[in-house]
C-alpha positions as CSV (number, residue, x, y, z in Angstrom):
1,M,0.5,-0.1,0.3
2,A,1.2,3.8,-1.0
3,R,2.2,5.5,1.9
4,D,2.1,9.3,1.7
5,P,1.8,11.6,4.7
6,A,-0.8,14.1,2.9
7,A,-3.2,10.6,3.1
8,V,-1.8,9.7,6.7
9,L,-2.8,13.2,8.1
10,A,-6.8,12.3,6.4
11,F,-6.7,9.7,9.1
12,R,-9.5,9.4,11.2
13,Q,-10.6,6.9,13.9
14,P,-13.5,4.8,13.6
15,E,-17.0,6.2,14.9
16,G,-17.6,4.7,18.2
17,Q,-14.5,2.4,19.4
18,A,-12.4,4.5,22.0
19,V,-9.1,3.7,20.8
20,P,-6.2,6.1,21.3
21,P,-5.0,8.0,18.4
22,H,-2.5,6.3,16.6
23,N,-1.5,5.4,12.7
24,I,-0.2,1.6,12.2
25,E,0.6,3.3,8.4
26,A,2.9,6.1,9.5
27,E,4.9,4.1,11.8
28,Q,5.3,0.9,9.6
29,A,6.6,4.0,6.4
30,L,8.4,5.9,9.0
31,I,10.3,2.9,9.7
32,G,10.4,1.7,6.0
33,I,12.2,5.2,5.1
34,L,15.2,4.7,8.2
35,M,15.8,1.0,7.2
36,M,16.0,2.1,3.5
37,K,17.9,5.8,4.0
38,P,19.2,5.5,7.7
39,E,21.2,9.1,6.9
40,H,17.6,10.4,8.3
41,V,17.5,8.9,11.6
42,P,19.3,12.1,13.0
43,A,16.7,14.5,12.2
44,V,13.4,12.5,12.6
45,A,15.3,11.2,16.6
46,Q,15.2,14.9,17.0
47,I,11.2,14.6,16.7
48,V,10.4,11.0,18.0
49,Q,11.3,9.1,20.7
50,P,11.0,4.9,20.4
51,E,8.0,5.8,23.4
52,H,6.3,8.2,20.8
53,F,4.8,4.9,18.7
54,Y,1.6,3.5,19.6
55,F,2.7,-0.3,18.8
56,A,4.9,-1.4,21.1
57,D,7.1,-3.8,18.7
58,H,7.4,-0.4,16.6
59,Q,9.3,1.4,19.5
60,E,11.8,-1.6,20.1
61,V,12.0,-1.7,15.9
62,F,12.7,2.7,16.2
63,G,14.8,1.7,19.3
64,I,17.6,-0.6,17.4
65,I,17.6,1.0,14.1
66,E,18.8,4.1,16.0
67,A,21.1,2.3,18.1
68,L,22.8,0.9,14.6
69,V,23.1,4.0,12.9
70,A,24.8,5.1,15.5
71,A,27.0,2.2,15.9
72,G,27.8,2.9,12.0
73,S,26.1,0.0,10.9
74,S,23.5,-0.1,8.4
75,P,20.1,-0.7,9.6
76,T,18.7,-3.0,7.2
77,P,15.3,-5.7,7.7
78,I,18.0,-8.7,8.7
79,A,20.3,-6.9,11.0
80,V,17.1,-5.6,12.8
81,K,15.7,-8.9,12.8
82,G,19.3,-9.8,14.8
83,Y,18.2,-7.8,17.5
84,L,14.6,-8.1,18.0
85,Q,13.9,-10.4,21.3
86,R,11.0,-12.1,19.5
87,P,10.3,-14.1,16.4
88,N,7.3,-11.9,15.0
89,V,6.2,-8.4,14.6
90,G,2.5,-8.7,15.3
91,E,1.1,-12.0,13.7
92,R,3.8,-12.4,10.9
93,P,7.6,-13.1,10.8
94,A,9.2,-10.7,11.8
95,I,11.7,-10.4,8.3
96,A,8.2,-10.3,6.4
97,Y,6.8,-7.7,8.6
98,L,9.9,-5.5,8.0
99,A,10.9,-6.1,4.8
100,G,6.9,-5.3,3.9
101,C,7.7,-2.2,5.7
102,T,10.1,-0.8,3.0
103,G,7.6,-1.7,0.2
104,E,5.7,0.7,-1.8
105,L,6.6,3.7,-0.1
106,L,6.3,6.5,-2.7
107,N,7.4,9.1,-0.5
108,W,10.4,9.7,1.2
109,D,9.6,12.3,3.5
110,A,10.6,11.1,6.8
111,V,10.1,14.1,8.8
112,G,6.7,14.2,7.7
113,Y,5.7,11.1,8.8
114,A,7.9,11.4,11.9
115,Q,5.3,14.6,12.9
116,I,2.6,12.4,12.5
117,V,3.6,9.8,15.1
118,R,4.6,12.2,17.4
119,D,1.7,14.7,17.1
120,L,-0.6,11.5,17.6
121,A,1.7,10.6,20.5
122,S,1.2,14.5,22.4
123,R,-2.7,13.5,21.4
124,R,-2.7,10.5,23.8
125,A,-0.6,12.0,26.5
126,L,-3.4,15.0,26.4
127,L,-5.9,12.6,26.8
128,T,-4.5,10.8,30.2
129,I,-3.9,13.9,31.4
130,A,-7.4,15.0,30.6
131,D,-8.3,11.2,32.6
132,E,-6.0,11.9,35.2
133,L,-7.1,15.6,35.4
134,A,-11.3,14.3,35.8
135,E,-10.3,12.2,38.3
136,K,-8.2,14.3,40.6
137,A,-11.6,16.7,40.3
138,R,-13.8,14.1,41.1
139,T,-11.9,12.7,44.0
140,S,-12.0,14.9,47.5
141,I,-8.5,14.6,49.1
142,P,-8.3,16.4,52.7
143,G,-5.7,19.4,52.2
144,T,-5.8,18.7,48.2
145,L,-6.9,22.4,46.7
146,A,-7.9,22.7,43.0
147,Q,-4.8,25.4,42.7
148,G,-2.9,22.5,43.5
149,I,-4.6,20.4,40.8
150,I,-4.1,23.2,37.9
151,D,-0.5,23.4,38.8
152,E,0.0,20.1,38.8
153,T,-1.9,20.1,35.6
154,E,-0.2,23.0,34.1
155,Q,3.1,20.9,34.7
156,A,2.3,17.9,32.7
157,L,0.6,20.2,29.9
158,L,4.3,21.5,29.6
159,D,6.1,18.4,29.5
160,V,4.0,17.5,26.6
161,R,6.6,18.4,23.5
162,A,5.8,20.3,20.7
163,V,5.3,18.4,17.2
164,V,8.4,19.9,15.3
165,P,12.1,21.0,17.1
166,Q,11.5,24.9,16.8
167,A,13.9,25.7,13.6
168,H,16.1,28.1,15.7
169,L,17.2,24.8,18.5
170,A,17.0,22.2,15.2
171,G,20.7,20.5,15.0
172,Q,23.1,22.0,12.8
173,T,26.2,20.2,11.1
174,T,29.6,22.6,10.4
175,A,28.7,23.0,7.1
176,Q,25.2,23.8,7.6
177,G,26.0,26.3,10.2
178,T,28.2,27.7,9.1
179,A,26.6,28.4,5.7
180,W,23.7,29.5,7.9
181,M,25.8,32.5,9.6
182,M,27.6,33.4,6.6
183,E,24.0,34.1,5.1
184,R,23.1,35.6,8.4
185,I,26.2,38.3,8.4
186,S,25.2,39.4,4.9
187,G,21.6,39.7,5.1
188,L,23.0,41.8,8.6
189,R,25.4,44.0,6.1
190,S,22.6,44.6,3.6
191,G,20.0,44.8,5.5
192,L,17.8,42.7,4.4
193,L,17.7,40.8,7.8
194,Q,17.0,42.8,11.0
195,V,19.2,42.5,14.0
196,T,17.1,40.0,16.2
197,S,18.8,42.3,19.9
198,I,16.5,44.2,21.5
199,S,17.7,47.8,22.6
200,T,17.3,48.6,26.1
201,G,17.0,52.3,24.8
202,I,20.2,53.4,26.8
203,P,22.6,53.6,24.4
204,D,25.9,52.8,26.3
205,L,24.2,49.6,28.0
206,D,23.4,48.6,24.1
207,R,27.1,49.0,23.2
208,A,28.3,46.8,26.2
209,T,26.1,44.1,25.7
210,N,25.8,43.9,21.7
211,G,22.4,46.1,21.0
212,G,20.6,45.3,24.0
213,F,18.6,42.1,25.5
214,Q,19.7,39.3,23.4
215,R,17.3,36.3,22.4
216,G,17.9,33.0,24.0
217,Q,19.3,34.6,27.0
218,L,18.9,34.7,30.5
219,Y,19.8,38.3,32.7
220,L,19.5,39.2,35.9
221,L,18.9,42.4,37.1
222,S,20.3,42.2,40.8
223,A,20.4,44.9,43.6
224,R,20.0,45.3,47.4
225,P,16.7,46.7,48.3
226,G,16.6,50.9,47.9
227,M,18.9,50.8,44.6
228,G,15.6,50.7,42.1
229,K,14.8,47.4,40.8
230,T,11.4,48.0,40.2
231,V,12.5,51.4,38.9
232,A,14.9,49.8,36.2
233,L,12.4,47.6,35.2
234,T,9.7,50.1,34.9
235,S,12.0,51.9,32.6
236,L,13.6,49.5,31.1
237,S,10.5,47.3,29.8
238,R,8.7,50.8,28.7
239,L,12.2,51.8,26.2
240,A,12.1,47.7,25.6
241,A,8.7,47.8,24.3
242,R,9.2,50.6,21.6
243,D,11.1,47.6,19.7
244,A,9.1,44.0,20.4
245,G,6.6,42.8,22.2
246,V,7.3,43.1,26.3
247,L,5.7,40.4,28.8
248,V,6.0,41.7,32.4
249,Y,5.4,39.4,35.4
250,Q,4.8,42.2,38.6
251,C,4.5,39.9,41.8
252,E,6.1,42.9,44.0
253,V,4.0,46.1,43.4
254,T,0.3,45.9,42.7
255,R,-1.1,47.0,39.3
256,D,-2.4,50.6,40.2
257,Q,1.3,50.8,41.4
258,Q,2.8,49.6,38.3
259,W,1.1,51.4,36.0
260,A,1.6,54.7,37.7
261,R,5.1,54.4,38.1
262,Y,4.7,53.7,34.0
263,L,2.9,56.7,33.4
264,A,5.4,58.9,35.7
265,D,7.9,57.7,33.4
266,L,6.4,58.3,30.2
267,S,5.3,61.9,31.4
268,Y,8.3,63.1,33.1
269,V,9.5,66.7,32.3
270,H,13.0,68.0,34.1
271,N,13.1,70.3,37.1
272,R,9.2,69.4,37.2
273,P,8.8,65.9,37.3
274,L,5.2,63.7,38.5
275,T,6.3,61.5,41.3
276,F,4.8,57.9,41.3
277,G,3.2,59.2,45.3
278,K,1.6,62.0,43.3
279,I,-0.2,60.0,40.7
280,M,-1.2,57.5,43.1
281,A,-2.7,60.0,45.2
282,G,-4.5,62.0,42.3
283,V,-6.3,64.7,44.6
284,D,-3.5,67.0,43.8
285,L,-2.8,67.4,40.5
286,D,-3.7,70.3,37.8
287,D,-4.7,71.2,34.9
288,E,-1.0,71.0,33.3
289,E,-0.4,67.4,34.9
290,V,-3.4,66.3,34.1
291,W,-2.7,67.2,30.1
292,R,0.8,65.0,30.8
293,L,-0.9,62.2,32.2
294,E,-3.3,61.4,29.4
295,D,-0.4,62.0,26.9
296,A,1.8,59.6,28.6
297,A,-1.4,57.6,29.3
298,K,-1.8,57.4,25.0
299,R,1.9,57.1,24.1
300,L,1.8,53.9,26.6
301,D,-0.9,52.7,25.0
302,Q,0.9,52.4,21.4
303,L,3.5,49.8,23.1
304,H,2.7,46.2,23.3
305,L,3.2,45.6,26.3
306,K,1.3,43.4,28.7
307,L,1.4,43.4,32.5
308,E,0.7,40.7,34.8
309,C,0.1,41.2,38.5
310,E,0.1,37.9,40.5
311,P,0.9,37.6,44.2
312,S,3.7,34.6,43.0
313,V,3.9,33.0,39.7
314,S,5.2,29.3,39.0
315,V,7.5,28.7,35.8
316,A,4.9,26.6,34.5
317,Q,2.6,29.6,34.2
318,I,5.0,31.7,33.2
319,T,5.8,29.4,30.5
320,F,2.2,29.2,29.6
321,G,1.6,32.6,29.6
322,V,4.9,33.8,27.3
323,K,3.1,31.1,24.5
324,Q,0.1,32.8,25.0
325,E,1.4,36.4,24.8
326,K,3.3,35.1,21.7
327,R,0.5,34.2,19.6
328,R,-1.7,37.1,20.2
329,L,1.0,39.4,19.3
330,A,2.0,37.4,16.0
331,K,-1.5,38.3,15.4
332,L,-0.6,42.0,15.2
333,G,2.9,41.0,13.2
334,V,4.8,41.6,16.1
335,R,7.2,39.2,17.9
336,L,7.8,38.8,22.0
337,G,10.8,40.0,22.6
338,V,11.4,40.6,26.2
339,V,10.0,38.9,29.8
340,F,10.3,40.8,32.9
341,I,9.9,39.1,36.0
342,D,9.8,41.1,39.2
343,Y,11.5,39.4,41.2
344,L,12.7,35.6,41.5
345,K,11.2,35.1,45.9
346,Y,8.2,35.2,44.4
347,I,8.3,32.5,41.7
348,K,7.3,28.9,42.7
349,A,9.1,26.4,42.6
350,S,8.0,22.6,42.2
351,D,7.9,20.2,44.9
352,R,11.1,18.2,44.1
353,Y,13.0,20.1,46.2
354,Q,10.6,21.1,48.5
355,G,12.6,22.6,51.7
356,N,15.7,23.5,50.0
357,R,15.9,26.4,48.9
358,V,19.2,26.5,47.1
359,L,18.6,23.5,44.8
360,E,14.6,25.7,44.5
361,I,16.7,28.5,42.8
362,G,18.6,26.3,40.8
363,E,16.0,24.8,39.3
364,I,14.1,27.9,38.7
365,S,16.9,29.8,36.9
366,G,17.7,26.8,35.1
367,S,14.2,26.4,33.8
368,L,14.3,30.0,32.3
369,K,16.9,29.9,30.9
370,Q,15.2,26.6,29.0
371,L,12.6,29.0,28.1
372,A,14.4,31.6,27.4
373,K,16.1,29.5,24.6
374,A,12.8,27.4,23.9
375,E,11.0,30.8,23.0
376,D,13.7,33.1,21.5
377,V,12.6,35.9,24.0
378,C,15.1,37.0,26.5
379,I,14.3,36.9,30.3
380,V,15.0,39.4,33.1
381,L,14.5,38.0,36.0
382,L,15.1,41.1,38.9
383,T,16.7,39.4,42.2
384,Q,17.9,40.3,45.7
385,L,21.6,40.4,47.0
386,N,22.5,38.8,50.0
387,R,23.1,41.4,53.3
388,Q,27.4,41.4,53.0
389,V,27.1,44.2,50.5
390,E,26.2,46.1,53.8
391,A,28.0,44.4,56.3
392,E,30.2,46.7,58.7
393,G,33.8,47.6,57.7
394,R,33.0,46.5,53.9
395,A,34.7,50.1,52.4
396,D,33.4,49.6,48.8
397,R,29.1,48.4,48.6
398,R,29.2,48.0,44.9
399,P,28.1,44.5,44.5
400,G,29.9,41.6,42.3
401,L,29.0,37.9,41.5
402,A,29.9,36.7,45.3
403,D,26.8,39.0,46.6
404,L,24.4,37.3,44.9
405,R,21.6,35.2,46.6
406,D,20.6,31.6,47.7
407,S,22.4,29.5,44.7
408,G,25.6,29.6,42.4
409,E,23.1,28.3,39.8
410,L,21.9,31.8,39.3
411,E,25.2,33.2,38.3
412,Q,26.2,29.7,35.8
413,D,22.7,30.0,34.3
414,A,22.6,33.7,33.3
415,D,24.2,34.9,30.5
416,T,24.1,38.7,31.7
417,V,24.2,39.7,35.7
418,I,23.2,43.8,35.9
419,F,24.0,44.9,39.3
420,L,22.2,48.3,40.2
421,Y,24.3,50.7,42.9
422,R,23.4,54.2,44.1
423,E,26.1,55.7,46.3
424,A,23.3,58.5,47.5
425,Y,20.8,55.3,49.3
426,Y,24.1,55.2,51.8
427,L,25.2,58.8,51.4
428,E,21.6,59.8,52.6
429,K,21.7,57.0,55.6
430,K,25.2,58.9,56.8
431,F,23.9,62.3,56.7
432,K,21.3,61.5,58.6
433,A,22.9,60.0,61.4
434,T,26.1,62.5,61.7
435,G,24.4,65.9,59.4
436,D,28.4,66.2,57.9
437,A,28.7,68.9,55.5
438,E,30.9,66.5,53.2
439,I,28.8,64.0,53.1
440,G,25.7,66.3,52.6
441,A,27.6,67.8,49.2
442,R,28.9,64.3,48.1
443,L,24.8,63.8,48.5
444,F,23.5,66.5,46.6
445,E,26.7,65.7,43.9
446,R,25.5,61.9,43.8
447,Q,21.9,62.2,44.3
448,N,20.3,61.6,40.8
449,S,23.4,59.1,39.9
450,L,22.8,55.1,39.2
451,E,25.5,52.5,38.4
452,M,24.2,49.6,36.1
453,I,27.4,47.2,37.0
454,L,27.8,44.2,34.1
455,G,29.3,41.8,36.4
456,K,29.0,39.0,34.0
457,N,28.4,39.5,30.3
458,R,28.5,36.8,27.1
459,S,27.6,39.6,24.8
460,G,30.8,42.3,26.1
461,P,33.0,43.7,28.3
462,A,32.3,43.7,32.3
463,T,32.0,47.1,32.5
464,T,29.8,49.6,34.4
465,V,26.9,51.6,33.0
466,D,26.8,55.4,34.5
467,L,22.9,56.5,34.0
468,W,20.4,59.6,35.3
469,V,17.7,58.0,38.1
470,D,14.7,59.8,39.7
471,V,13.8,56.7,42.0
472,A,10.9,59.1,42.8
473,S,9.3,59.2,39.8
474,S,10.2,56.0,38.1
475,K,12.8,57.8,35.7
476,I,16.0,56.3,34.0
477,A,18.4,58.4,31.3
478,P,21.3,58.4,30.0
479,T,22.2,62.2,30.8
480,T,19.9,64.8,31.9
481,Q,20.1,65.8,28.3
482,G,18.2,62.8,27.5
483,L,15.1,62.9,29.9
484,A,13.1,63.3,26.7
485,R,13.5,59.8,25.6
């Protein structure tokens, strides 16, 4: 029988039969192609594994084919038969069955058949999840909340892999890789391809990071309390949203507080700023300030920026949110570029390492790194630094990698680590305690200074970017001349 993916796709389950989705012809055709043309095995192995075949005999055969090819042997029907555990496949002699799989192949699209096999395996997995969900929902177990069932189901759904590996993750030989890179370079030089990085909106930071936020990478934005993490998130997410879609998970402050910060940032006028607190209060705004806020709201509405405010969030929820936002933006012709998460403390870990915060942090950072690569976005995770930064006797309170809190996995998983440091924060404390005139003068000089310290930077040098900041107005800019940005 001729086996063509187009015909196989039209396969439908017989009505009235509760048979899990499967397609014996697609599985037979794939096995037949791989025995005849083993050069397709590496590409197919990126899509299916033995467990994705419905029939146990096909699982065994595919595993043998993979092993033979890996050993440099040809997976002919005779060679495969020699490793089978049973003399028959189904009700037929093994050699006759395997030879039959290679017959009448009108289409040699191994990847096409592999996609069908994988899709049907995913459908079977979905049915299993649905059955388990229904059983859990019906069964009342003391201490089990609906939210816990939802979290478990979300994680199970995430484990059902995509039918086809995403193009940017596909394996390449050296010939394919070098050809692809040279074609990319040529396209960038000619202007036919756009740069994939997303500008931070801060020229010096863009130069230091080879263009800004890099897709597929995990960034850490780390500081002690009072340094301006949420201020930095506000400005950086708003500026990034000019060039790409931005998704913000805000678990630290409320929804109205974060929107007020965006409005304060966008409505900023030098020497007459609108503070975040004044916007939140609302009652003392004059007509000119209301006009500025209305103008800021219109400009904010033009950005592809989505804000999610939850008291806590799991990696599974973040993953679903990223996928959902990518689909929504794709309909508008926009690519999701950067995902901000404020902050690590509020990300729920799985039960795997319950009670061991160090291992939980490692699991979270590793999962976010994988998510960034899988979805081709940059993830910016806000984190806290340990108290050693403020220890008595420490002369220089500028943070470094050793000051990252909870787990060394953070430093290992992150592609870029940006520390925030405001000298004015410490000067203000000293001035209040001592009233020293020299400290007061230094405070006046440094009150709007912010240092972004790149402690780790896979895209460029470890350096420091000096910025202007107005914490009360959630405003960051390169210099006082850059406040119109």
